[in-house]
N, C-alpha and C positions, 0 to 999 in steps of 0.2 A: 750507463744504465741512460743515458738522456739522446733522444737522437737530435742531431746537429745538423744535417744535411741528408739528403737522398742523391743516391746514384742509380741515374735508370739505363738499362742497355737492353736492348729487344731486335728480335729478328724474327722476319716471316715465315722462315723455314722450322717446320714443326721440331722438337726436340735437336733444336740447333748447339744449344751449349751442355757441354758435359760438367760432372765436376770436377774436374781440372778448372774448367772457366771460371766455375764461379769460386774456386778456392782463390783464381786468380781478379776475380770482382772484388773480392772480401777484402783481399789485402792493400787492392787499390783504395776502397772505402776505409782501409784501417787508415791508410797514408793522409787521405786527405783529411778525413777526422781530427786528426792529432795535427794536421800543418792548421785547422783552423781552430782547434782548441787552443794551441799556440798563440796565434794569431787574435784570439779574445781575450788571453792572458794577459797579452803586450799591451792590451789595449787598456785592459784594467790598468794595472800596472801605471801604464801612460796617466791615467785619472788621476787614481791616488797620490802618483807623485805632484800630479799640478792641483791638486785640492791640498795636500801636503802642504807645498810651497804657498800658496793662499792662505791656508791657515796659520802659515808660521809668520808671512808676511803683516797680515791683521793681527798677528798677538806680539806684532815687533819683537821675534825670538830667530836667531840664525843657529845652521851648524856648521862645525867645520872638526876635522881629524887632523892629529900627527903624528907620522911616522915616527916611532919611538927611536927608530936606530939612525935615520937621517937626520931627523928635527925639523921635517919638512911639514909645513903647515899648507894646508887644502880649507878652504872657507868655502860656504856657500852664497850665494849672491847676497842673503837675506842676510846672512853674518856681517859681510860690507858694511850692509847698511845701517845694522844695529850699532856696531862698530866706529861708522863714519867714514868710509874708506869707500875712493870712490868705485865704481864699476871693476873689477881685475885687477886690482892692485891690493888686496890685503894677502892673496897666498904668495906661500914664500917660506923665509925665516918663523921659527914657532916665536920670536920675539916681537913680531906684531900684535901677539895676545896682551903683552903690556905695556908696547910703546904708547899708547897715548892715555896710560894712566898714572896719574900724582906720580912721584917719587916712592912714598913709603905705601901706598897700596901695591905699585908695581914690583918693590920689591917682596912685598909679600907672595905674590904670584910665583914669583921666581923661584921663592923658597923652596912652593909644593910643588911646582914641576920639576926641580930636583929631586925631589923625595919619590916622584913617580918614576924619575930615569934610573935611578938607584936601587929600584925597587922595595921601599920605606912604603908605600905607599901605592894604592889601587887607582886612585883615581882625585879628583880634588873640586874643592865646593869655595869660593869666592861672591862676595858681593865687593863690588869696588865702583870707582866714578872713570868717566871718562872724558876726556876734554877735547871733545869735537869741536870743528870748526863752525859749527850752530848752538856751540851753547855746551852744558855741562849735561851730561848725562849720567843715572844708576843703572849697571848693570848684573843679573846674576848668572853664574856662571858654572857648568855643574861637568865634569867629564869623565870618563871610565875607561880602562885599560880593555881594550877587546885582543886575542889571540895572542900566541905567544911562540917564542922562538924555538924551544921543545916539543911543541904540538906542528913543528914547521908551517906556520906563519908569520908574517910580521908583525909583531906587537904594535898594535896604535890605540893612541890616545882622542876617542871620539867623543867628542859633548856639545854641548849645546849653551847659547849665550840670548838670555831675555835683556828687553829693554822694562828695567820695573821703575823707569823717573816717575812717569803718573801715581803708581801704589807708593815710591816713596815718599810724596810731596803729600800725598793723602795720609800717611803714618806721621810727618812732620805736621800737618793740620790737626791730625787729632793729638799729638802729643800736647799740642800750643792748647788744644781745648781742655787737656785733661789738665793742666797744669792753672789753665785759667778757673778749672773746677776748684780743683784743691786750695788755690789762694782764697774761693767766693767761701769752700766751706771752711777754711781757716777762719777767713772773718766772721762769718758765721759763728762758729763756735766761740768765738772772741766777744763778738757780739754779744750771744747769749747770756755767756759769764759777766759779760759788763752790766746786762740789765739785772741779773741778780745781785751785783753787787751796787748796782747802785740805789738800789730803795734802801739798804740799811748805813750806807756809806752816807747819802743826802742827809738821811734822818740825824746821824753825828752829828754831821757839820751843822745842819740846821741847828741843833741846839749848841754847840759848842758860838757858831758866829752869835746865834741870839741873845747868848749869855753874857756872851764878850760886850756886846749892842749895850746891853742893859747894863752893865759894869761900869760901861764907857760913859754913859749916860749919867752915872751915879758918882762917877768920880770928878775932881776938879781939875783943871786946867794946870799943867804943871806940877800936877800928882806924879811921883814917881811910878806910880802903879800904873797911870794913864800910857806909858809910854812902854811898859810890857802888853798891857792892854792892845794896845795898835801893833804892836808887831805880831801878837796870836791871831789879831784880826786880818791882816796881810798876807799869813800863812793860811787862814783858813779862806779868805777869798784865794788862795793859788790851789789849793785844795780843789776847792769847788770849779776852778773853771779845768781839773788837771779832769775830774770827771765828767766832766762835759768833752772835753777831745777824745776820753775813751767813746763815750756815747755815739761822737762823730762818724766816725768809720764804719761803726756796725749800722748805724742809721742816721745819716746825715740829717740836722733839719732843712725845713723848708723855708728859707730867708725872704726877704722881699727881693723882688727881683724886678728888674727894669733894663729899657735896652738901654744901652750902655756901648760906644766906645772905648778900644780896647788901649787906645797909645797912649792918654793920657792917663791912665793905672800905671800901663807899665814906665813912663817917662817918670811917673811919681815914683814908684820903687827903686829908681834907678837912682834919682837926686839921693831919697832915702838912703841907702848904701852908702853911695859915694862919702858923704857927709861920716859916717862911721868907718868906713874901711882903711886899712891903712893905704900910704901914699904912693908904695909900688904895685899895688892891684886896680889895674885899670878895666873901666865899666863902660860898655857903648851900647847905643841902643839904635837898632835899624826897623824900619816898617816899611812896608809899601803901602799907596794911597788907597789899595782896592781893598786891604782887609777888612772884613763887614765886622758892622754890629753884632751884638749878642744879647740874648737875654741872660741876665746874671744880675747876682748880687756883688756891686763893688767893692763892699768892705772882705768877701772872701776871695775874691778874686786876688785883690791885693795881698789878703793872707800867704795863699796859695806862693805869688813868685816872690814875696818878703823869702818865706820859706825855702824853697831852692833856690834864691839869688844866695840867703846864708848859707845852704848847703855849698854852695859855686865855692864861696869864701872860705869856708873850712878846707873845702879841697885845694887850693892854694896859698892856703897859711902857712907863713915862713918863708915864702920867697917870691920875687915878680910875678906876677897870673896877671890874666886877661878873661874878663867875663863880658858878653854876649846877650843882652835881649833881643830877639829879633822877632819882629811881627811879621806876619803875611798871611794871605789867603790861598785856600787849595781846596780843591773840589775830590770829595773821597769817590773812586771809582773802585767798581768790584775789585781789581788787582790790589789797591791801597787798603781795602779792608779787611784783603789778605793778610797783609804785612803787619796792619795794626788791629791788634787785638782789641774788639769793643768800640771801633770806629765804625759811624752809621756815613748812608751813603750820603754824598748830597755836598754843599759848600760848608766851607767850615771857616772860623781863622784859626790860625797856628800862632804859638807863640812858645819860643824855643828860648831856654836858656842854658848856656854853652860856655864851659869854663875848658882849660886847658891845664888844666889840675891833674894830681896823681891817676885818675881814674878810680876803675873798679874790676875786680875779677868776675870771672861769668859766674862764680857759687855767692860772690855779692849781689851782684845784680837778681838772683832769683829770690832773694830775701831780702829787698829794701823796702816793698811795700808790707811785710810781716809786720805786726805791732810788736813794739817793744825790741824790735831789731836796731842796732847799731851800730855803730863802727867807732863811734866818740870814745874815748875817756869816760870814766865813770864821772859824774857830775855835770858832762858838758852837753847829755842828749838823753832822751827820754825814749827814742824810736818812735815816737806818736808822729813826726811833722810830715812823713812820707803818708803813712796811710791814711791820714786826716785830708792830706792836701790830696791825692786819689780819690778819697770818696767827695770831697766837694766838688773834684771836676767831673764826679762820675752823677751825682746831685743835681751837675747843667747839662745833662745826657751828654755828657762828651767822655774823653778820655784822655790817658796820658802813657806816650813811652819814653825809655830810656835807652840810650848808644851808650858805649863805656869800653874804653882797655884799659887795662892798667899801663901807666905810663901816658898814656894817651887824650885823657879828659875826657869828659862828659857831658852828652847833649840832652836835656831832660826836654820833649814834645808833649804841649798839651794843646788837644783838638776841641774846641768848642763850635756848636752848631751855630749857623747863621743865624739870627732873629729872623723869625717867619712875620707872615703879613698878618698872626693873627697875635702877634708881641705887643704888650702893653707900657704904657710910657709911664704909669703908677704902681705904687707899690700895691701889691697884690691886700695886704693884709695893714692900713696905713696904724700906727700907733697911735694909743691916746695917752692927754697928759692927763693922769690923775689926780683927782684932787685930795686935800687931807683934810680930815673932820672929824671930833672928837665923838664917841660912842652914845651920850645921848642915852644913857641907859637902852639902848637897843638889846635884843637878849641874843646870844651864840645859842649855836651846840656846835661844837668841836668835837673831832675824830679821829685818833691816830692810834697806831699800833705801838708807838714809841713813848715810853713813859716821861725822856725826861724833855721831850717836845710837848708833849700836853702840860707839863708842868711849868714850860718857859710863855708857852702863848696864855695860859690863864692870866701868869703876872703881864703880860704885854696887854691882853686884849682889856684885862679888870681894869691896869692904872689909864688904858685909855678912856674908861666910860663905859664900857661894856659890862654885862651882865653875862656870866657864861656857866655852862657846864661841861662837863668833860667826859667821855668815853674812850677807854682804848679797846673796847672792843665794838665793831659796827652793829650786830644784832642787837645789842643792850641800847645802844645808841637812836637805832630803827625801830624798839620795842617802846623807851622815853617818846619818843615823837610821834606812834603812833596814839600813846595815850591822852598828849594834846596839841594835835596839829598847828594850833592858835599859837600856842604860847610863845613861838622860837618864829625872830626874824629874818635870819641867817645860820645857814649850815656850813661850817667847814669842814672837809675831811679829807685825808689821804686816801690815796688811788688804790696802791697796794697794801690790801690787809688781809691776814686769814681771814679764812669761812666765808666773809662776805667783802667784796670788793667795794672800793668806793663808787666805782661809775652802777654795780648793781645797787648800791646802797641810796644813790640820786636815784637810780628811775623808781626806788620802790617811794621816798620820800615825794619828789615831784606827780606821783601818781596819786598821794594824799595831799597835798598842796601844791599845783602847778606855777605857783607864780610866789614861792617862799624863793627867796636868794641864794643859792645853791653854789659854793665855792670847790672846787677839787684840787689837790696838789699832787703833784707828782715828778720824778726826778730822770723818767723814764717813757717820756710820751711822744709821739709821731704826730706828725699833723694832722692825718687821716683820724688817729683814735682824738686827737683836740677835739677835729670838727665832728665828730659821732659824738661826743661828749656835750660842744653847744648847740648841737642838731637834738637831743635829747630835753636841754633845759635851762643846762649849768650856764651858770653867768659868767664865770669866770674862772681858766684855770692856769696855774701860777706854777712856775718852775720850783722845783728842790735844789740845792736848799734856799731859804726866801730868807729875805730879812725881817724888821718891822717895819722898815722904809718901803719893802713891797706889800706886804699883806694887811696894813691899814689902811693906806691908800685905796687898795683894790677893793677893799670892804666897804668903807664907807660911798665907793664910788658906786657901786650896785644898791647898797640901803641908800642912795638917793635917787633909785631911777624911778618914777611912777610907776605904782600897781606893782612892783615888788618890795620886799621885806614888809614892812607892816602895812 
């Protein structure tokens, strides 16, 4: 029902053509029409084939078929490109499909094809690697049987192979990002838990350490009780340090940062380890002259390297071994940032701690930065060393990577960004020397929800000459201050309290009397929160648990400032 051409015949003789002539003309037109239609269809097929080839070439996809009776493989030019064969060299035996796959994967392809030949399967699906001349690539292969001997046609396995290397790389990148997210979520969860226990634990430690301090002061040197008190005091200090380490990996504190060269720190750590390790363990250091300076807290970097060096020692423990500290300069480009999660673009100092110890399995490597995970026997490790080290490195805008294999040693790599032109050579917040002075009758309002800490504070402050009123409830303390704002020379408050927080209490009190000496105490306060408190008018933020040697000088110092206190 479509006109595809015109056949025109004419004669000047009237009625020249009869019915037989018209029938012949109709037959001629039908043949011409069929020929034109066939030519157009062939042209469409050729066009479709061209577009299909272009689409398959663009999609990195190729087709092939296998004669299941003879095992003969016929591959398209696109399939040859996908598999990495030169044009015209892939067709032949079906073994070409697995010849360039690694051994384990080629065995799986052969097994599936055997099932197809034996009639146990109607096709096969596989995802495998191909080791081509230009590198490794990943292929997704699907094949299905067409035709059968019973139907009078030769059975063939027709398939398509697609290059999914880019997709595979994207999936791996996503998996790495998901692993980083899971690690971050774990650290966040532990950090939330740590923040929750820090308040109560630090209060208990403050009571223990404060009472031990008072008891030691009341006891005479040489008294047998003094020795026990000293041991309690030492254990309390270790417990305090443990809490701070728990908090460190979830929210590492901002320390004093200066522009430092790393070579002296590396040499110092290596020297310290040499003096403590067995003679069979050899330590060497290497450094390149172009290793850049970084903005860092030297003591924290020292702590990180000492921790990694100690771990390396444990990895070679019991036999002769070798530990290397390597310092170099690297510039992170997009390819490197893809391989090292968390690495930023630009120049970095690279510190590597390399040992030839027993190495780690892949499973252990995925867990080494988990808080409290350790492969050391009980009593020899808390499982906090590496999480804290990672937290310190991240707080310096750096990152840490590990490479290890069982029986082949371990390499920890620390990347720290080069100090920029805005770097400062002075500490960010220089510490002051706190003077010590007697209370001279100054009136103190003390607030904390821990009853033992309140009793201890009253004893310590009153014994130092202060007049003290204590409260367990922040609202009661606020009402007392409102009743007579000029009565008190200083207010000391815990930060985390039910009902009304220490920061809210400070805000209310400072609105009533802006120049009163206000001190806040907290065991889990970030530098940003500390800055907010100081901007509000708080004079000092004391970390919990504090000793009387921390509290009394801080209180005396703020009371001595002009315009503060009385």
